[in-house]
C-alpha positions in Angstrom: 0.0 0.0 0.0 1.0 3.6 -0.5 -0.3 6.9 0.7 -1.1 10.0 -1.4 -2.5 10.1 -4.9 -0.8 8.7 -7.9 0.1 12.1 -9.4 1.9 13.1 -6.2 3.8 9.8 -6.1 4.9 10.2 -9.7 6.1 13.7 -9.2 8.0 13.1 -6.0 11.8 13.2 -6.5 13.7 10.0 -6.1 15.2 9.5 -2.6 18.8 8.5 -1.8 17.9 4.8 -1.6 16.1 4.7 -5.0 16.9 1.5 -6.8 17.2 -0.5 -3.6 14.7 -3.2 -2.8 13.6 -4.0 0.8 11.7 -7.2 1.7 9.8 -6.4 4.9 8.8 -9.5 6.7 8.1 -7.7 10.0 4.9 -7.1 12.0 3.5 -4.6 14.5 5.9 -1.6 15.0 9.7 -1.9 15.4 10.3 -3.6 12.1 7.5 -1.9 10.0 8.7 1.5 11.4 12.3 0.8 10.2 11.1 -0.4 6.7 8.8 2.6 6.4 11.8 5.0 6.9 13.8 3.1 4.3 10.8 3.6 2.0 10.7 7.3 2.9 14.3 7.5 1.7 13.4 6.0 -1.7 13.7 2.3 -1.3 11.2 0.0 -3.0 9.6 -1.8 0.0 7.6 -5.0 -0.4 5.8 -6.0 2.8 5.1 -9.7 3.2 1.9 -10.4 5.2 0.1 -13.5 6.4 -2.7 -14.6 4.0 -6.2 -13.8 5.3 -5.4 -11.6 8.3 -2.3 -9.7 7.3 -0.3 -7.7 9.8 -2.1 -7.9 13.2 -2.1 -4.1 13.4 -4.6 -3.8 10.5 -7.2 -4.5 13.2 -5.8 -2.4 16.0 -8.4 0.4 16.2 -10.3 2.6 16.4 -9.7 4.8 14.5 -10.2 3.0 11.2 -9.9 4.4 7.7 -11.7 3.1 4.6 -9.4 2.4 1.7 -10.1 2.8 -2.0 -11.0 -0.9 -2.1 -13.6 -0.4 0.6 -11.7 -2.2 3.4 -11.3 -0.7 6.8 -7.7 -0.4 8.0 -6.6 0.8 11.4 -4.7 4.1 11.6 -2.0 2.3 13.6 -1.2 0.1 10.6 -1.2 3.0 8.2 1.1 5.1 10.4 3.9 2.4 10.2 3.4 1.1 6.6 3.4 4.0 4.1 5.4 3.8 0.9 5.1 0.0 0.8 3.6 -2.6 -1.6 2.0 -5.6 0.2 1.8 -9.2 -0.8 0.4 -12.2 1.1 2.6 -15.2 1.3 2.3 -18.4 3.5 6.0 -19.4 3.7 5.1 -22.5 5.8 4.0 -24.0 2.5 6.5 -25.1 -0.2 5.1 -22.7 -2.8 5.3 -19.8 -0.4 8.8 -20.6 0.7 9.9 -20.8 -3.0 8.4 -17.4 -3.6 10.2 -15.8 -0.6 13.5 -17.2 -2.0 12.7 -15.7 -5.4 12.1 -12.3 -3.8 15.3 -12.6 -1.8 17.3 -13.1 -5.0 16.3 -9.6 -6.1 16.4 -7.9 -2.7 19.1 -5.7 -1.1 17.7 -5.8 2.4 15.4 -8.3 4.3 13.9 -7.2 7.6 12.2 -9.8 9.9 11.1 -10.0 13.5 10.1 -13.6 14.0 11.2 -15.5 17.1 14.7 -17.0 16.8 14.5 -20.2 14.8 11.1 -19.6 13.2 12.5 -18.9 9.7 15.1 -21.7 10.0 12.3 -24.2 10.6 10.9 -23.3 7.2 14.2 -23.4 5.3 14.7 -19.7 5.4 17.7 -19.4 7.7 20.4 -16.9 7.0 22.7 -19.4 5.4 19.9 -20.5 2.9 19.1 -16.8 2.1 22.7 -15.7 1.4 23.2 -18.9 -0.7 20.6 -17.3 -3.0 22.0 -13.8 -2.6 25.4 -13.2 -1.1 24.9 -9.4 -1.1 21.7 -9.6 1.0 21.6 -7.6 4.2 19.4 -9.4 6.7 18.1 -7.4 9.7 16.7 -9.6 12.5 14.7 -7.8 15.3 13.8 -9.8 18.5 13.2 -9.0 22.1 16.6 -10.3 23.4 18.8 -11.0 20.4 19.8 -14.1 18.3 22.2 -15.5 21.0 22.3 -15.8 24.8 20.1 -17.5 27.4 17.0 -15.3 26.6 17.1 -15.6 22.8 14.0 -17.8 22.7 11.9 -15.5 24.8 9.3 -13.3 23.2 9.7 -9.6 23.9 7.4 -6.6 23.4 7.5 -2.9 24.2 5.7 -2.9 27.5 7.9 -5.7 28.9 11.1 -4.2 27.6 10.4 -0.8 29.1 10.1 -2.5 32.5 13.1 -4.8 32.2 15.4 -2.1 30.8 14.7 0.3 33.7 13.0 2.9 31.5 9.9 2.8 33.6 11.9 3.3 36.8 13.0 6.8 35.6 9.6 7.8 34.3 6.7 9.2 36.3 6.4 11.2 39.5 8.6 11.0 42.6 7.4 8.6 45.3 5.1 6.9 42.9 5.3 3.5 41.1 7.2 3.2 37.8 5.3 4.4 34.8 5.3 3.3 31.1 6.4 5.9 28.6 3.4 7.2 26.7 4.7 6.0 23.3 6.2 2.6 22.3 9.7 3.9 22.9 11.5 0.5 22.9 9.9 -0.3 19.5 10.7 3.1 18.0 14.3 3.1 19.3 14.9 -0.3 17.9 13.5 0.7 14.5 15.8 3.7 14.4 18.8 1.5 15.2 17.8 -0.9 12.5 17.8 1.9 10.0 21.2 3.1 11.1 22.6 -0.4 11.0 21.1 -1.0 7.5 22.6 2.2 6.1 26.0 1.3 7.6 25.8 -2.3 6.1 24.9 -0.8 2.7 27.9 1.4 2.8 30.2 -1.5 3.8 28.7 -3.6 1.0 29.9 -1.0 -1.5 33.5 -1.8 -0.4 33.3 -5.5 0.3 30.5 -6.7 -2.1 29.1 -8.8 0.8 26.0 -8.5 2.8 25.6 -8.9 6.6 23.3 -10.3 9.2 22.3 -7.6 11.7 21.1 -8.6 15.1 18.8 -6.0 16.7 17.3 -6.5 20.2 14.6 -4.4 21.8 16.3 -4.9 25.2 19.7 -3.7 24.1 18.3 -0.7 22.1 16.4 0.5 25.2 
């Protein structure tokens, strides 16, 4: 999906990342926010969603907005997914897995935020991806990183704000810790993902090789 009318999109100047393709396999906020910024900078972003329901945040409303197709989509989803094209793929099936690999062959960057080991179970581990495209930059976003004793634990913004100590320095004196009003852990991680991606793209110009970036909400916060 994109925002704005077709005439505005056609007249907009190309951004600094024009010509680069990003495969966005993320959901909710941290990953979609990062991919959206790359799209704002001119990259061609293809968002992969689950057939049938799509990204969970499509239903996170109100408010909802009616699209040109007549569908109602949550403002939350729209706020993190502009400048993207969307496709529904079930990569748990052989046909869907093959389609992902075909997209990877033509991608510069792949962002994903599945639990550690999820993609590997479907034959989409980093080694299999770079075998198809050695120049691929894979950006993996999780709660606690790809390694370490907590790597298999799920993580989300509210939890990370508490564990990181962010809540303990927020609020009023002599009152309990308080959550920051916005999803700060998600947004910070998304920004670090963009910074890391831009650095990896610069390094690829010198080495010709991609990288696997490991982003953790806990470490970013």
